[in-house]
C-alpha positions, 0 to 999 in steps of 0.5 A: 534500196532501203534505209540504213539499218533497215532490212526487208528481211527483218520486216518480212520476219515480223509481218505477214503476209508477205504482200503487207510486208513488202508494202510496209517495207517500201513505205519505210524506205521513202522516208528513212533517215538517209532520204532526209539528206541524201541526193536522189541519184543514190536511190533508184528502186525499181518501184514499177514492180509494186505499181498495182499495190500502190494504185490499189491502196492510194485514196484521195489526198486529205492533205492537199485539201487541208493546204487549200484550207489553211491559207490563212495569211496573217492578215492583221496578225502582223500588220504593224510589221514593216513590209508586211504587205509585200511579204504577204502578197509574196507569200499568197503568190508562192502558196497559190503557185505551189498548190496549183502545180502537181502534188508536192512539186513532184513531176513539175515541168521546168517551166512550173518549177521556174515559176514557183522557185522563183516566187519561192525565192522572192518570199525567202528574201522577206523572211520576217523571223530573225534567228529562226533556229532559235525562234523555232525552240522558244517557247511557247513554240509558235513557229513549231507547234502543230502539224505542218504538211509538205506543199512544194519540194525540188526533190523526187527522192523520198523526202518528197513523198514520191512512192512509185506511181503515187505521191504520199501526204507528208507531214512534220509534227511537233512533239515536244521538247528536251533539255531546258536551259537556264534562260528558259529556252529548250535546247532540243526540239522532238519532231516526226516526219510522217507519210501515209498511204491508205492504211499504212502510216510511217513516222520517223521521229527525230531531234533537232538543235539550233547550231546557229541562228538560221541552221539546225542540226538534225538527228534521226532516232527511231522509226515507227510503222503502223498498219489500220492504226496498229503499230507493227514495227518500231526501229531505233537508229544508230545515231552515229549511223550513216544517213542519220544526221544532217543539217537544215538551213531555215530559209523562211519561218512565220507562224503558218510556213517554213521553208527548209534547205537541207544539207543535201541541197533539197528545198521543202516548204511546209505549211501549217494544216490541222494537227494530227489527232485533232490537237497540238502538243501545247493544246494537249498539254494545256488540256492535261495540265502538264507543264509543257517546258 
């Protein structure tokens, strides 16, 4: 089951040999626009036929190691905040539980999931950021800039990074903004969701716009696939097509952790990691001497 508007036939025509085309097609399917919002019941691909491909390509995951490295929990940065001690303790408890479980939460037992989500709900009740959707798009983007790695989700669909017998590293990277209003706030943020498996990488670019203080409207615009660092496919989506639009409810936001609930009911927790490519959007703009917003 491929994402809307993306056919395996088209990919096969663009890429050779056929084995590489198959691998890239299946990788694309994991984070197609539909998989960001749809329930898993509508997606039941027969991954087992390609199990040997994934086992051969799978490498040790740097993302999980980075998540452990970046468990800095802002001690001192929000020390004056009322109730910050309880919040930081709740945050630590959730992150440690998530990282102790299976990668990205895929394959959790019922007991593990109940424990992790209990701690997640306790943390979300202590969200320190008022109107997080507006805060996310407010320069200089302290809650958006950089790269965030998925550490937990309750879905086993494409958003989880599950691809056959392996689980991909899943990232979300801020790429900039569009449209500044008269008050100096950005109307739309641009980000990309990425997945990687050995030499295969996919990036799904989207725009987000604040709908309310806690909700974002999401529109997926285009997908890129690369092999060994070389782009092999670019696909623009019909923004009015099925599965390209949705919304996210921001349940928790601070400077290094975000918890999102999609309109399909999927929960994703993402923790800040080192920026892809070595520098964030804001760092790059400063280095180039460009006006970032």
